[in-house]
C-alpha positions in Angstrom: 144.6 93.2 72.7 142.6 96.1 74.1 145.5 98.5 73.0 145.2 97.1 69.5 141.4 97.7 69.3 141.8 101.2 70.7 144.6 102.0 68.3 142.6 100.5 65.3 139.5 102.6 66.4 141.5 105.8 66.7 143.2 105.1 63.3 139.9 104.5 61.7 138.4 107.7 63.1 141.3 109.9 62.1 141.8 108.1 58.8 138.2 108.6 57.7 138.3 112.3 58.4 141.5 112.8 56.4 140.6 110.1 53.9 137.2 111.5 53.1 138.7 114.8 51.8 141.2 112.9 49.6 138.5 110.6 48.4 136.4 113.5 47.3 139.4 115.0 45.4 140.0 111.7 43.6 136.2 111.3 42.8 136.0 114.9 41.4 139.1 114.3 39.2 137.7 111.0 38.0 134.3 112.6 37.1 136.0 115.5 35.4 138.1 113.2 33.3 135.2 110.8 32.4 132.9 113.6 31.4 135.3 115.6 29.3 134.7 115.9 25.6 138.3 114.7 24.8 137.8 111.5 26.8 134.4 110.9 25.1 135.9 111.4 21.7 138.8 109.0 22.5 136.4 106.4 23.7 134.2 106.8 20.7 137.2 106.5 18.3 138.4 103.4 20.2 135.0 101.7 20.0 134.8 102.5 16.3 138.2 101.1 15.6 137.4 98.0 17.5 134.1 97.6 15.8 135.7 98.0 12.4 138.3 95.3 13.3 135.6 92.9 14.5 133.2 93.5 11.6 134.4 91.6 8.5 131.9 93.4 6.3 132.2 97.1 7.0 128.9 99.0 6.6 128.9 101.1 3.4 126.5 103.7 2.1 125.9 104.9 -1.4 127.2 108.3 -2.4 124.2 110.2 -3.7 124.3 111.6 -7.2 127.5 109.7 -8.1 127.7 106.7 -10.4 130.5 104.9 -12.2 130.6 104.7 -15.9 129.1 101.2 -15.9 126.1 102.5 -13.8 127.1 100.9 -10.5 126.9 102.9 -7.3 129.9 104.5 -5.6 130.1 103.4 -2.0 131.9 104.9 1.0 132.2 103.8 4.7 129.2 104.6 6.8 130.3 106.9 9.7 127.6 105.7 12.1 
């Protein structure tokens, strides 16, 4: 039993020294990926697509200075 405790303690000490460096590498890669403009753009597009699917009445806005022959407004999807 004492050998197991000593082995576990030694493994923990050596593992934390080697593991900390790898953990920092993984953390840096994660932060780089999350904060990149490409990722933010993909997340924004995904959220917009999901919101459009969930919203039965998409938000529309009137196109300024454009009317139909009958006088009604021309609408386009709101990008916000």
